[in-house]
C-alpha positions, 0 to 999 in steps of 0.5 A: 467755747466760741460763741460768734465771730465779730467781723469788726474787731479788725476795724477796731484794731486798725483805729485804736491809737496805740501800738502793736505791742499794747494791742497784742497784750490786750488780746493776750489778757482777753484770751487769758481771761476767757473772753475772746478765743484765738485762732491762727490762720495757716496763710501767707502772711500769717494772720490770726483772728479772734472771736468772742467766747460765750463769756465775752458775749455776756460781758458785752450784753451787760455793758451795752446799758453803760455805754448807752448811759455814757452816750446819753450823758456826753453833753453833760460831761462836755459841759462839766469839763468846759466849766471845770476848765474855765475855773482853772484859769479864773483868778480866785476872788481875792486876787481880782483887785 
């Protein structure tokens, strides 16, 4: 059962930094899990469109609070990474002589 088309999936496809084989594997898995529906378009050149199913839309809605939390805490993540990285290059206290 199809919920609604998502016009930006093509943009996501084009900007994701991995090969087409990997992207195809993701799409097949999402389709297998029932999160997207695939539509083969009879065009030249051949192409397909994907749309979220009701289950996919439900997952998307539930993920929004998590994504919001990540965005709200991104500065803290960045600072923690900088602190961690700076400790990696620092000498242990017993080697400061």
